[in-house]
LUMRO-693941 format. One record per residue: residue number from 1; x, y, z of N, C-alpha, C in turn. Coordinates in Angstrom, 1 decimal, always signed. Last residue first. Example, Ala and Ser with C-alpha at 12.3 -4.5 7.8 and 13.67 -1.06 7.14 Angstrom:
  nr    n.x    n.y    n.z   ca.x   ca.y   ca.z    c.x    c.y    c.z
   2  +12.8   -2.2   +7.1  +13.7   -1.1   +7.1  +12.9   +0.0   +7.9
   1  +13.2   -5.7   +7.8  +12.3   -4.5   +7.8  +13.2   -3.3   +7.8
This chain:
  nr    n.x    n.y    n.z   ca.x   ca.y   ca.z    c.x    c.y    c.z
 164   -7.5   +7.8   -2.0   -6.2   +7.6   -1.3   -5.9   +6.1   -1.7
 163  -10.5   +8.3   -2.3   -9.3   +8.4   -3.4   -7.9   +8.0   -3.1
 162  -11.8   +7.9   -0.1  -12.4   +7.7   -1.6  -11.7   +7.6   -2.5
 161  -10.7   +8.5   +2.0  -11.5   +7.5   +1.8  -11.7   +6.9   +0.7
 160   -9.7  +11.3   +1.6   -8.8  +10.4   +1.6   -9.6   +8.9   +1.6
 159  -12.8  +12.5   +1.3  -11.6  +12.7   +0.3  -10.3  +11.4   +0.2
 158  -13.2  +12.0   +4.0  -14.1  +11.4   +2.8  -13.4  +11.5   +1.9
 157  -11.6  +12.8   +5.8  -11.9  +11.4   +5.6  -12.5  +11.3   +4.5
 156  -12.1  +15.6   +5.0  -10.6  +15.4   +4.8  -10.9  +13.7   +5.1
 155  -14.8  +15.8   +6.1  -14.4  +16.1   +4.3  -13.0  +15.5   +4.2
 154  -14.4  +15.2   +9.1  -15.1  +14.6   +7.8  -14.8  +14.5   +6.3
 153  -12.5  +17.4   +9.4  -12.0  +16.2   +9.7  -13.2  +15.0   +8.8
 152  -14.5  +19.7   +9.0  -13.0  +19.5   +8.3  -12.6  +18.1   +8.2
 151  -16.5  +18.5  +11.0  -16.8  +19.2   +9.5  -15.4  +18.9   +8.8
 150  -15.0  +19.0  +13.3  -15.6  +17.6  +12.9  -16.2  +17.7  +11.8
 149  -13.9  +21.5  +13.5  -13.1  +20.2  +13.3  -13.6  +19.1  +12.8
 148  -15.9  +23.1  +13.5  -15.2  +23.6  +12.4  -14.5  +21.7  +12.1
 147  -17.1  +22.5  +15.8  -17.9  +22.1  +15.0  -17.3  +22.3  +13.6
 146  -15.1  +23.3  +17.5  -15.4  +21.8  +17.1  -16.3  +21.3  +16.5
 145  -15.6  +26.1  +17.5  -14.5  +25.6  +17.1  -14.5  +23.9  +16.5
 144  -18.3  +26.3  +18.2  -17.9  +27.0  +16.5  -16.2  +26.4  +16.2
 143  -18.2  +25.2  +20.8  -19.3  +24.6  +19.6  -18.6  +25.2  +18.1
 142  -16.4  +26.9  +22.2  -16.4  +25.5  +21.9  -17.1  +24.9  +20.8
 141  -18.0  +29.4  +22.1  -16.7  +29.4  +21.4  -16.1  +27.6  +21.1
 140  -20.0  +28.4  +23.3  -20.2  +29.1  +22.1  -19.1  +29.0  +21.6
 139  -19.1  +28.0  +25.9  -19.7  +26.9  +25.3  -20.0  +27.2  +23.5
 138  -16.5  +30.3  +26.4  -17.7  +30.0  +26.4  -18.1  +28.9  +25.8
 137  -13.5  +29.9  +28.3  -13.9  +30.4  +26.8  -15.6  +30.0  +27.1
 136  -11.3  +29.7  +30.3  -12.6  +30.3  +30.3  -13.2  +30.4  +29.5
 135   -9.2  +27.9  +30.0   -9.1  +29.0  +29.1  -10.3  +30.3  +30.0
 134  -10.4  +25.6  +30.6   -9.4  +26.1  +31.4   -8.9  +27.8  +30.9
 133  -12.2  +24.9  +28.7  -12.3  +25.0  +30.1  -11.6  +25.9  +30.9
 132  -10.2  +24.7  +26.2  -11.4  +26.2  +26.2  -12.0  +26.2  +27.9
 131   -9.1  +22.4  +26.8   -8.5  +23.6  +26.5   -9.4  +24.9  +26.9
 130  -11.7  +20.8  +26.8  -10.6  +20.9  +27.8   -9.7  +22.4  +28.0
 129  -11.9  +21.3  +24.1  -13.3  +21.5  +25.2  -12.6  +21.8  +26.5
 128  -10.3  +20.5  +22.4  -10.9  +21.8  +22.3  -11.4  +22.4  +23.6
 127  -10.2  +17.6  +23.6   -9.1  +18.7  +23.3   -9.7  +19.8  +23.5
 126  -12.9  +17.1  +22.3  -12.5  +16.7  +23.6  -11.2  +17.7  +24.1
 125  -13.2  +17.4  +19.6  -13.8  +18.3  +20.6  -13.4  +18.3  +22.1
 124  -10.9  +15.4  +18.7  -10.6  +17.2  +18.6  -11.6  +17.7  +19.4
 123  -11.9  +13.2  +19.3  -10.4  +13.5  +19.3  -10.2  +14.9  +19.6
 122  -14.6  +12.9  +18.8  -14.0  +12.1  +19.9  -12.3  +12.2  +20.3
 121  -15.3  +14.1  +16.6  -16.2  +14.3  +17.7  -15.2  +13.5  +18.8
 120  -13.2  +13.8  +14.9  -13.4  +15.1  +15.3  -14.2  +15.1  +16.3
 119  -13.4  +11.0  +14.5  -12.0  +11.8  +15.3  -12.5  +13.2  +15.3
 118  -16.0  +11.3  +13.6  -15.6  +10.4  +14.6  -14.6  +11.0  +15.3
 117  -15.2  +12.4  +11.0  -16.3  +12.9  +12.0  -16.0  +12.6  +13.3
 116  -13.6  +10.5   +9.9  -13.3  +12.0  +10.2  -14.1  +12.4  +11.1
 115  -15.3   +8.1   +9.7  -14.6   +8.2  +10.6  -13.8   +9.8  +10.7
 114  -17.2   +9.4   +7.9  -17.5   +8.9   +9.1  -16.5   +8.6   +9.9
 113  -15.5   +9.9   +5.3  -16.5  +10.8   +6.2  -16.8  +10.5   +7.7
 112  -15.0   +7.0   +4.7  -13.9   +7.8   +5.0  -14.8   +9.2   +5.9
 111  -17.7   +6.3   +3.9  -17.0   +5.7   +5.1  -15.9   +6.2   +5.5
 110  -17.9   +8.2   +1.9  -19.2   +8.1   +3.1  -18.6   +7.4   +4.3
 109  -16.0   +7.8   +0.1  -16.4   +9.0   +1.0  -17.1   +8.8   +2.0
 108  -14.6   +4.0   +1.1  -15.3   +5.2   +0.0  -15.3   +6.3   +0.9
 107  -13.6   +1.3   +1.4  -13.1   +2.5   +1.0  -13.7   +3.6   +0.1
 106  -14.4   -1.0   +2.9  -14.8   +0.3   +3.2  -13.8   +1.5   +2.7
 105  -12.5   -3.0   +0.7  -13.2   -2.5   +1.8  -13.2   -1.5   +2.5
 104   -9.9   -3.2   -1.0  -11.0   -2.4   -1.4  -12.2   -2.1   -0.4
 103   -8.7   -5.5   -0.1   -7.9   -4.1   -0.1   -8.9   -3.2   -0.3
 102   -9.7   -8.3   +0.5  -10.3   -6.9   +1.3   -9.8   -5.4   +0.8
 101   -8.2   -9.8   -1.3   -9.5  -10.0   -1.1  -10.5   -8.9   -0.5
 100   -5.8   -8.6   -1.5   -6.5   -8.9   -2.7   -8.0   -9.1   -2.4
  99   -4.8   -8.5   +1.1   -5.5   -7.0   +0.2   -6.3   -7.5   -0.8
  98   -4.6  -10.9   +1.8   -5.6  -10.4   +2.6   -6.1   -8.9   +1.5
  97   -2.5  -11.9   -0.2   -3.9  -12.2   +0.0   -5.0  -11.7   +0.9
  96   -0.7  -10.1   +0.9   -1.1  -10.0   -0.6   -2.6  -10.5   -0.5
  95   -0.2  -10.9   +3.5   -0.6   -9.7   +3.1   -1.1   -9.4   +1.5
  94   +0.6  -13.4   +3.0   -0.3  -13.4   +3.5   -1.2  -11.9   +3.4
  93   +3.0  -12.9   +1.7   +2.0  -13.8   +1.0   +0.5  -13.6   +1.5
  92   +4.5  -11.3   +3.7   +4.4  -10.9   +2.5   +3.0  -12.0   +1.8
  91   +4.8  -13.7   +5.6   +4.2  -12.3   +6.1   +3.5  -11.6   +4.5
  90   +6.3  -15.5   +4.4   +4.9  -15.9   +4.5   +4.0  -14.7   +5.0
  89   +8.4  -13.4   +2.7   +7.9  -14.3   +2.9   +6.7  -15.0   +3.3
  88   +8.2  -10.1   +4.1   +9.0  -10.9   +3.3   +8.2  -12.5   +3.3
  87   +8.0   -6.4   +4.3   +7.3   -7.7   +4.4   +8.2   -9.0   +3.5
  86  +10.4   -4.1   +5.6   +9.5   -4.8   +4.6   +8.8   -5.9   +5.0
  85  +11.9   -3.5   +7.6  +11.3   -2.4   +6.9  +10.4   -2.7   +5.8
  84  +11.4   -4.8  +10.9  +11.7   -5.0   +9.8  +11.5   -3.7   +8.9
  83  +11.3   -4.6  +13.6  +12.5   -4.1  +13.4  +12.4   -4.3  +11.9
  82   +8.8   -7.2  +14.1   +9.5   -6.1  +14.8  +11.0   -5.5  +14.2
  81   +7.1   -7.6  +10.7   +7.9   -8.5  +12.2   +8.6   -7.0  +12.7
  80   +4.2   -6.8   +9.8   +5.4   -6.4  +10.1   +6.3   -6.8  +10.9
  79   +1.2   -7.3  +10.4   +1.9   -8.6   +9.9   +3.4   -8.2   +9.4
  78   +0.1   -5.0  +11.6   +0.1   -6.1  +12.2   +1.0   -7.5  +11.7
  77   +0.6   -3.0   +9.7   +1.2   -3.0  +10.5   +1.2   -4.1  +11.8
  76   -0.9   -4.0   +7.5   +0.4   -4.0   +7.1   +1.2   -3.9   +8.5
  75   -3.0   -3.7   +8.8   -3.0   -4.7   +8.4   -1.3   -5.0   +8.3
  74   -3.5   -0.9   +9.0   -3.5   -2.0  +10.2   -3.1   -3.3   +9.9
  73   -4.3   -0.3   +6.6   -2.8   +0.2   +7.0   -2.5   -0.7   +8.1
  72   -6.9   -1.1   +6.2   -6.2   -1.6   +5.5   -4.7   -1.4   +5.9
  71   -8.4   +1.5   +6.9   -8.2   +0.1   +7.9   -7.1   -1.0   +7.3
  70   -8.0   +4.4   +6.8   -7.8   +3.2   +5.7   -7.3   +2.2   +6.2
  69   -8.7   +6.3   +8.4   -9.6   +6.0   +7.5   -9.2   +4.5   +6.9
  68   -7.0   +7.0  +10.4   -7.9   +6.6  +10.8   -8.9   +5.8  +10.0
  67   -4.5   +7.5   +8.6   -4.6   +5.9   +9.4   -6.2   +5.7   +9.9
  66   -5.3   +9.8   +7.5   -5.3   +8.4   +6.5   -5.2   +7.4   +7.7
  65   -5.3  +11.6   +9.5   -6.6  +11.1   +9.1   -6.4   +9.7   +8.3
  64   -2.7  +11.7   +9.7   -2.9  +10.9  +10.6   -4.4  +10.3  +10.2
  63   -2.1  +13.2   +7.1   -1.5  +11.7   +7.0   -2.0  +10.9   +8.3
  62   -3.4  +15.3   +7.4   -4.0  +14.4   +6.7   -3.4  +13.3   +6.5
  61   -1.7  +16.7   +9.4   -3.0  +16.1   +9.9   -3.9  +15.0   +8.9
  60   +0.2  +17.3   +7.9   +0.5  +16.5   +8.6   -0.7  +15.7   +9.2
  59   -1.1  +19.2   +6.1   -0.8  +17.7   +5.6   -0.1  +17.0   +6.7
  58   -1.8  +20.9   +8.4   -2.9  +20.3   +7.6   -2.3  +19.0   +7.1
  57   +0.7  +22.1   +8.5   +0.2  +21.1   +9.6   -1.2  +20.5   +9.5
  56   +1.3  +23.3   +6.2   +2.0  +22.3   +6.6   +1.6  +21.3   +7.7
  55   -0.9  +25.2   +6.5   -1.0  +24.4   +5.2   +0.0  +22.9   +5.8
  54   +0.0  +26.7   +8.5   -1.6  +25.8   +8.8   -1.5  +25.0   +7.6
  53   +2.3  +28.0   +7.8   +2.2  +26.9   +8.8   +1.0  +26.1   +8.8
  52   +0.7  +29.5   +5.4   +2.1  +28.6   +5.5   +1.9  +27.6   +6.5
  51   -0.7  +31.2   +7.3   -1.7  +30.3   +6.4   -0.5  +29.3   +6.0
  50   +1.1  +32.5   +8.8   -0.2  +31.6   +9.7   -0.7  +30.6   +8.5
  49   +3.0  +33.8   +6.8   +3.1  +32.7   +7.8   +2.0  +31.8   +8.5
  48   +0.9  +35.3   +5.8   +1.7  +34.6   +5.0   +2.2  +33.3   +5.9
  47   -0.5  +36.8   +8.0   -1.0  +36.0   +7.2   -0.2  +35.2   +6.5
  46   +0.6  +38.2  +10.6   +1.6  +37.9   +9.5   +0.7  +36.4   +8.6
  45   -2.0  +40.6  +11.9   -1.5  +39.1  +11.8   -0.8  +39.0  +10.4
  44   -3.3  +42.7  +11.6   -2.1  +42.9  +12.3   -1.1  +41.6  +12.1
  43   -5.8  +42.6  +11.1   -5.1  +43.0   +9.9   -3.5  +42.9  +10.2
  42   -7.0  +41.7  +13.6   -7.0  +40.6  +12.8   -6.2  +41.3  +11.7
  41   -7.1  +44.2  +14.7   -6.5  +43.4  +15.1   -6.1  +42.3  +14.2
  40   -9.5  +45.4  +12.7   -8.2  +46.0  +12.9   -6.9  +45.0  +13.4
  39  -11.6  +43.9  +13.4  -11.2  +43.8  +12.0   -9.7  +44.0  +12.1
  38  -11.0  +42.2  +16.6  -11.4  +43.2  +15.8  -11.2  +43.1  +14.5
  37  -11.3  +39.5  +19.3  -10.8  +40.2  +18.5  -11.6  +41.6  +17.5
  36  -12.3  +38.5  +21.1  -11.7  +39.5  +21.4  -11.3  +40.3  +20.5
  35  -13.3  +35.5  +20.8  -12.1  +35.9  +20.9  -11.5  +37.3  +21.3
  34  -16.1  +36.3  +20.5  -15.7  +35.2  +21.4  -14.2  +35.3  +21.8
  33  -15.9  +37.9  +18.2  -16.7  +38.5  +19.3  -16.0  +37.8  +20.4
  32  -15.1  +36.3  +16.1  -14.3  +37.4  +16.6  -14.7  +37.8  +17.9
  31  -17.2  +34.5  +16.0  -15.9  +33.8  +16.9  -15.3  +35.1  +16.9
  30  -19.1  +36.1  +15.4  -19.2  +35.5  +16.4  -18.2  +35.1  +17.0
  29  -18.6  +36.4  +12.6  -18.5  +37.7  +13.8  -18.7  +37.2  +15.1
  28  -18.1  +33.9  +11.3  -16.8  +34.9  +11.6  -17.2  +36.1  +12.6
  27  -19.9  +32.1  +10.9  -19.3  +32.3  +12.1  -18.4  +33.4  +12.4
  26  -20.0  +32.5   +8.0  -21.0  +31.5   +8.8  -20.8  +32.1  +10.6
  25  -18.1  +34.3   +6.3  -19.4  +34.4   +6.7  -20.5  +33.8   +7.6
  24  -15.5  +33.1   +8.6  -15.8  +34.0   +7.4  -17.3  +34.3   +7.7
  23  -15.1  +30.5   +9.3  -14.4  +31.6  +10.3  -14.6  +33.0   +9.3
  22  -16.4  +29.2   +7.3  -16.4  +28.8   +8.6  -16.6  +30.0   +9.8
  21  -15.0  +29.8   +5.2  -16.2  +30.2   +4.9  -16.6  +29.8   +6.6
  20  -12.1  +29.3   +5.8  -12.5  +30.8   +5.0  -13.9  +30.7   +5.2
  19  -12.5  +26.6   +6.8  -12.1  +27.6   +7.4  -12.7  +29.0   +6.8
  18  -12.7  +25.5   +4.4  -13.3  +25.3   +5.3  -13.4  +26.5   +6.3
  17  -10.0  +25.5   +3.2  -11.5  +26.3   +2.3  -12.4  +26.6   +3.2
  16   -8.3  +24.7   +4.9   -8.4  +26.4   +4.5   -9.7  +26.7   +3.8
  15   -9.1  +22.2   +5.2   -9.2  +23.2   +6.5   -9.3  +24.5   +6.1
  14   -8.3  +21.3   +2.8   -9.8  +21.4   +3.0   -9.8  +22.2   +4.5
  13   -5.8  +21.0   +2.0   -6.8  +22.2   +1.6   -7.8  +22.0   +2.1
  12   -5.6  +18.3   +2.5   -4.7  +19.2   +3.5   -5.6  +20.7   +3.2
  11   -6.3  +16.9   +0.3   -7.1  +17.1   +1.9   -6.8  +18.1   +2.6
  10   -4.4  +17.1   -1.3   -6.0  +17.9   -1.7   -6.5  +17.7   -0.3
   9   -2.4  +15.9   -0.3   -1.9  +17.5   -0.5   -3.5  +18.0   -0.6
   8   -3.4  +13.7   -0.3   -3.1  +14.1   +1.0   -2.8  +15.4   +0.8
   7   -3.5  +12.7   -3.0   -4.7  +12.8   -2.4   -4.6  +13.7   -0.9
   6   -0.7  +13.3   -3.6   -1.5  +13.9   -4.1   -3.0  +14.1   -3.6
   5   +0.5  +11.1   -2.4   +1.0  +12.5   -1.7   -0.3  +13.4   -2.2
   4   -0.6   +8.3   -1.0   -0.8   +8.8   -2.4   -1.0  +10.5   -1.7
   3   +1.5   +5.3   -0.2   +0.9   +6.7   +0.2   +0.4   +7.7   -1.2
   2   +0.7   +2.0   -1.1   +1.7   +3.5   -1.5   +0.7   +4.5   -0.6
   1   +0.7   -1.1   +0.1   +0.1   +0.0   +0.2   +0.8   +1.3   +0.0
């Protein structure tokens, strides 16, 4: 199983596109109020650095989403002998047999989106909520940010599940 860097690159653009809409026309004003931002304060940021680093981090996230979405990667990990860099002999034959029979199982946009949404709900939401509680942020703040990540990870998962 090879990593499709093109599809991971495409999935990496999802947080940017969804963020543009989510933190713009949909919830931008409410989010700015919750953060204490003004239009002027947002213009002070170095958007080139913010967007560049966000894209790099989104690519790293896409790699992890692939692990959540494509279950066949678990087969490779299970059969790989400790310390080995590739499968050989009986392990390789078993891997090839499993992949021939089940290699495309659960490889769809719908299934990927489900696992992405589950990741958003059961990983991103708790992390964001815990941090927000200690920062004394409102429930509105938590739901705006968590909602963004649930949707974003669902779309990333769908893209990866269908085409990676």
